[in-house]
Every structure is written in structure tokens, then in C-alpha cells.
N, C-alpha and C positions, 0 to 999 in steps of 0.2 A: 258773614259778620254778625248777622242776627243771632246765630247759635252761640257765637263767642260772647256777645253781650248777655245773653240769657244765662250762660254758664257762670259768668262773673256775678250776676245778680243772685243766682241760686247758691253758689258755693264760696263767694268772696275771693276767688282766685281763678286764673285761667292760664293754660299752657297752650301755645299755638305755634304752628310752623308758618313763618312768614317768608320763607325762602322764595316764594313765587311773587312777592310784592315789590321786587326791585331792590335798589340800593338800601342799606340799613336805615338811612335817614328817612327815605320815602316810606319804608315799611313802618317805621315808628310813627311817622305823621299819620298814616292811614289807621294804625292801631289806636292812637290817641283820639283821633276823630271819631272812630267807630264806638269807642268806649266813653266818649263825651268827657274826656279829661280836660282839666284846666291847663293853662300854660305851665311848662315845666318849672320846677322850683329847685333852687340850690340850697341844700341843707346848711345850717349854720357852720358846722365843722369844716365845710369845704370852701366857704366864702373867703376870697382873697388868698387862696392857696394855689395859684398858678393853674396847672392843667386841670385841676379838679373844680375850679371855679366856673364851671359851665353846667347848664341844665342837662345837657346830654354830653357825656364824656366817653371817649373811646379809650379803653384800658386793655393793655395786654400784659401778660405776666412778666415778660422780659424787661419791659421798660416803664412799668407803672410807678415804681417808688411807693406804692401803696402797700403797707405791711400785710394786709389781709389777702391781697391778690398776688403779690410777688413771691409768695411762698408756695411750697408744693403740697403742704397738708391742708386739709379742709378747714372751713370755718365752722364754729358751733352755731346753733340756732340763734338767729338775731333778727332784729327789725332795723332797717336802714333809717338814717336820719336821726340817730339816737340822742343828739344834743338838743334837738328841737323839742319844745313842749309837746306833750301827748296830744295827738289830734292835728298837729300842724301839717303832717304829711299823711295823706289818706291812701295813697297808692304808690307803689314802686313798680317800675318796669325794668326787667333785666332782659337784654337782647343779646343772645349768644350768636355771634357771626360764624364761628367755627368751633367744632367739637374739640375737646381736649384730647391729646394723644392717648391719654389713659385717665381713668377716673372721671372727674368732671360732673359727678352726679349732683343734682339739686333736689332737695326734699322740701316740700311745702308743708309746714306745720300750721294747722288751723288752731291757733292759740285761743281765739275767742270761743270756739266750740269746746275746747278743753276746759277753759275757765267755767263755762256754763255747766259742764259735766261735774267739775269739782264743786261748784256751788250747790248742786243737787245732792252730793254725797258727803260733803264736809264744808258747810257754810262758814264756820270760823276760819278754816284754812284759806278759803277763797277770799274772805274779807281782808286778810292781811295784804293781798295783792292790790287792794284798793287804797291802802294807806298812802297819804300824800308824800311821804318821805322814804318809802320802803326801798326804792331802787335808785342807785347812783350808777350812771353809765359814764365811763371815762374814755376820752378820745384816744384813738390808737395811732394817729398819725405822728411821725417823728417830729419832735419839737413843739408839739401842741399839748398843753397841760390843762385843758378845759374838761369840765364834767357837767352833768345835768342830773338833778335829783327830782324824782316824781313818782307817781304811782305806776304800777305795771299795767293796770287796766283802769279805765274811767268811763263813766256813763255820760253820753252826750244825748240827752233826751232818751229815746228808746234804743239808740245805737251804742254798742260797747266799743270803746277805743282800746288799742293794744300797743304796747311797746315792750313786749316780752323779749328777753334775750337771756342767754345763759352761757357765759364764757368768761374769758380773762378780762374783758372790759367792764364787767358788772361787779358792783359791790352792794351787798344786801344790808339794809339797816332796819331790822325789825324793832318795833316798840318792845320794851322788855317783857311786857305781859303777853306778847304774841309770838315770841321767838319759836316756841315749839310748834305753833300753828303754821308759821312760815316754813319751817322745816318740812312739815307734812305737805304743804302746797308745792314746794320745790321738788320733793320726792315724787309727787303725783305727776308733775310735768315732765320730769326727767324719765320716769318709767314709761310714760305714754309716748314720749318722743323717740325712745329706743324702738 
């Protein structure tokens, strides 16, 4: 557990095999305790929405009703809890109980490190991602027509917060004077993510 905590502190993410930790709920309890996480949080988009209105939700492809999980193609890069204000959700835990029959690859993108790299090579492009109205994220659940507008990145003291996503649920709203700089920032992220 100490190595797991150290890796999280060093890199901002951790991948662990918890198969020897008992039932999924027990494994998650041990993980959250080791990482000193707070009580689980239900993102705004899922509150009052039946099976998703739980801090820990068991989702399978066949019966989820969730448009991102019930389909066979992959999801684009995203940050979970996207209708919540930036910084509301500091950590997400994805626990995979069984491997997919095929595919099922998860890629972790260190968007904060990419932002810092962009800041060093093209500060005007990076600064567009700090604009308070630059990114609108739209709910993907059927029958939900909510959205949230905010920055992609924001400073919280010395810590950089992230809500980067790049897919069909994102709408970009650059200030007119910075449209070209935003295009450069998005190209940088898309190229690096590939």
C-alpha cells in the first residue's frame, strides 16, 4: 500500500491489481483507506437518476443504460463528473472486476503535465484553457439536457485543477481574440494524446 500511495503522489494516478483484496466493495474500501480518500461523492449529473445515484455503482455493458458504457466503441479522453464545478471532484476510481472479451484498454492521460508543457512552449495557447467560459460540457445521459461551462484548467493555490475532455460532449467557446490560440492548444493536446 505504501508503494501505491507514493506512486499516486509522484504521478497523480495509479493502476493496481486488487484481485487479492476480496470482494470488489472490500477492495475499494481498502484502496480508499490507503489513499486517504474522503467519502464517495455522487456527481451532479447522476443525482436522482436511479441506479447511478450511488457513490459506488456497479455497471455492466449489457444492462447499464449508460450511453458511454453500453456501446462497443471506446470513449474519447474525458474527466468524470463533468457537470460539477472544476475542483469538486479530485479523484476518480475505476474498478474493473472482469476484463472485456476484447479491447477494453484504458489510457491515462496526464493532462496537467501536458498543460504545463504547453505553457512552456506556447503560453498564449495555454492561457486560453484558463478562460472561465472556454469549455461547455453537455450531459450524455438520455433525457438530461444539462451542461456546465467553465475553464479547462484552474489554479487552486499551487495545485492545477483539470477538467480536460475532448469528445462529442464538449463545446468550445473561445473569446474572439483567442480563437486561433485555442486551436493551437487543442491541436497540441490531440497530437500528444495520440
